[in-house]
C-alpha positions in Angstrom: 105.8 19.5 9.9 104.5 16.7 7.7 106.9 14.2 6.2 106.0 11.6 3.5 107.4 8.1 3.9 107.5 5.2 1.5 105.3 2.9 3.6 106.6 -0.5 2.5 104.4 -2.3 4.9 101.3 -1.0 3.1 102.5 -2.2 -0.4 102.1 -5.6 -2.1 104.9 -7.7 -3.6 103.3 -7.4 -7.0 103.7 -3.6 -6.9 107.5 -3.6 -6.7 110.4 -5.0 -8.6 113.5 -6.2 -6.7 116.9 -6.4 -8.6 120.0 -7.9 -7.1 123.5 -7.9 -8.6 127.0 -8.4 -7.2 129.1 -5.4 -6.3 132.3 -7.0 -5.2 133.8 -9.9 -3.3 136.9 -10.3 -1.1 138.5 -13.3 0.5 140.0 -13.4 4.0 141.5 -16.6 5.3 139.8 -18.5 2.5 136.4 -17.2 3.5 134.5 -15.1 0.9 132.6 -12.0 1.8 130.4 -10.6 -1.0 128.6 -7.3 -1.3 125.4 -7.1 -3.3 123.4 -4.1 -4.5 119.7 -4.6 -4.1 117.3 -2.2 -5.7 113.6 -2.1 -5.0 111.5 0.1 -7.4 107.9 0.9 -7.7 105.8 2.3 -10.5 105.3 5.6 -8.6 109.1 6.2 -8.9 109.7 5.3 -5.3 113.0 3.5 -4.9 115.1 1.8 -2.2 118.8 0.9 -2.7 120.5 -1.4 -0.3 124.1 -2.6 0.0 124.0 -6.0 1.6 127.0 -7.9 2.9 126.9 -11.7 2.7 129.5 -13.9 4.4 129.6 -17.5 5.5 128.3 -16.5 8.9 125.8 -13.7 8.3 123.9 -11.3 6.1 123.9 -7.7 7.0 122.8 -4.4 5.5 125.6 -1.9 5.2 123.8 1.1 3.5 120.2 2.0 2.7 119.1 4.9 0.5 115.4 5.6 -0.2 113.3 8.0 -2.1 111.0 9.0 -0.3 112.5 8.3 3.1 111.9 5.1 5.1 110.3 5.1 8.5 111.5 2.8 11.2 108.6 0.4 10.5 109.6 0.4 6.8 113.2 -0.6 7.8 111.7 -3.7 9.4 109.5 -4.5 6.3 112.5 -3.9 4.0 114.1 -7.2 5.2 111.0 -9.1 4.1 111.1 -7.5 0.7 114.8 -8.2 -0.1 115.4 -11.5 1.7 114.2 -14.0 -0.9 115.6 -12.3 -4.0 119.0 -11.8 -2.2 119.2 -15.5 -1.2 118.1 -16.6 -4.7 120.9 -14.6 -6.1 123.7 -15.5 -3.7 122.3 -18.8 -2.4 122.5 -20.1 1.1 125.2 -22.5 0.2 127.7 -19.9 -1.3 126.6 -20.4 -4.9 128.0 -18.5 -7.9 126.5 -15.1 -8.2 125.4 -15.5 -11.8 122.1 -14.5 -13.1 121.5 -18.0 -14.5 122.3 -19.7 -11.2 124.9 -22.4 -10.6 125.7 -24.5 -13.6 123.8 -22.1 -15.9 124.1 -22.0 -19.6 127.0 -19.6 -19.4 129.2 -22.2 -17.7 129.5 -20.6 -14.2 129.5 -23.1 -11.4 130.9 -23.8 -7.9 133.8 -26.1 -7.4 134.2 -27.5 -3.9 137.8 -27.6 -2.7 139.6 -28.3 0.5 139.0 -24.7 1.7 135.3 -24.8 0.9 133.3 -23.6 -2.2 134.7 -21.1 -4.6 133.7 -19.6 -7.9 135.3 -21.3 -10.9 136.3 -19.2 -13.9 133.9 -19.8 -16.8 135.1 -20.9 -20.2 135.2 -17.8 -22.4 135.6 -18.0 -26.1 138.6 -16.3 -27.7 138.8 -14.1 -30.8 135.8 -12.4 -32.4 133.2 -14.5 -30.6 134.6 -13.5 -27.2 134.8 -9.8 -28.1 131.1 -10.0 -29.3 130.0 -11.6 -26.0 132.0 -9.0 -24.0 130.2 -6.2 -25.9 126.8 -7.9 -25.2 127.5 -8.1 -21.5 128.7 -4.5 -21.5 125.6 -3.2 -23.2 123.2 -5.3 -21.2 124.7 -4.0 -17.9 124.4 -0.4 -19.2 120.7 -1.0 -20.1 120.1 -2.3 -16.5 121.9 0.6 -14.8 124.7 -1.7 -13.6 128.5 -1.0 -13.7 129.4 -2.5 -17.1 133.0 -3.3 -16.2 131.9 -5.3 -13.1 129.4 -7.1 -15.3 132.2 -8.1 -17.7 134.3 -9.1 -14.8 131.6 -11.4 -13.4 130.9 -12.9 -16.9 134.5 -13.6 -17.8 135.9 -14.3 -14.3 138.9 -12.1 -15.1 140.3 -9.2 -13.1 139.4 -5.6 -13.6 142.5 -4.9 -15.7 142.0 -7.9 -17.9 138.3 -7.1 -18.3 139.1 -3.5 -19.3 141.5 -4.9 -21.9 138.7 -7.2 -23.3 136.4 -4.2 -23.5 139.0 -2.2 -25.3 139.4 -5.1 -27.8 135.6 -5.2 -28.3 135.7 -1.4 -29.0 138.6 -1.8 -31.5 136.7 -4.6 -33.3 133.7 -2.3 -33.7 131.3 -4.1 -31.3 131.2 -1.0 -29.0 131.2 2.7 -29.8 134.6 4.5 -29.5 135.3 5.9 -26.1 136.6 9.2 -27.4 136.1 11.0 -30.7 139.2 10.6 -32.9 140.8 13.7 -34.3 
């Protein structure tokens, strides 16, 4: 029985695209633990998705899905493919998981406190401008295949409930299409 494998070790870095985005973050005893989704795609429609866990002490892989399947050698090569993009995104010094990096143009940055570094809430405009920016974040996340509510949460620094409210306000203002057809 012949099986086809992805063969990561036989591919070049220029052949693939690695995308990294935050999935969620929890704090225990003041120490953050973050989960990141890492997607490795190739022009021949081969794809690897990884759920990586980054804490103050370690980086580990929690889940791997691949199409076609990965061999054991490919699992070893996978670490080399995702290591640099993952560290660029989350940083080795617990940086903010923003696409623009720490102190980027969207105002996200790290504030060091007594209990270590933490993500500060960005300044988000109120009113029409804020609703327009929420709609842009939402649509950009949809275009990239990322959860749009999580993208708005990361952009605004607000909870899921508050972000859903902001998305609803953007819909009501006409920046996003209605969720359901009105009767």
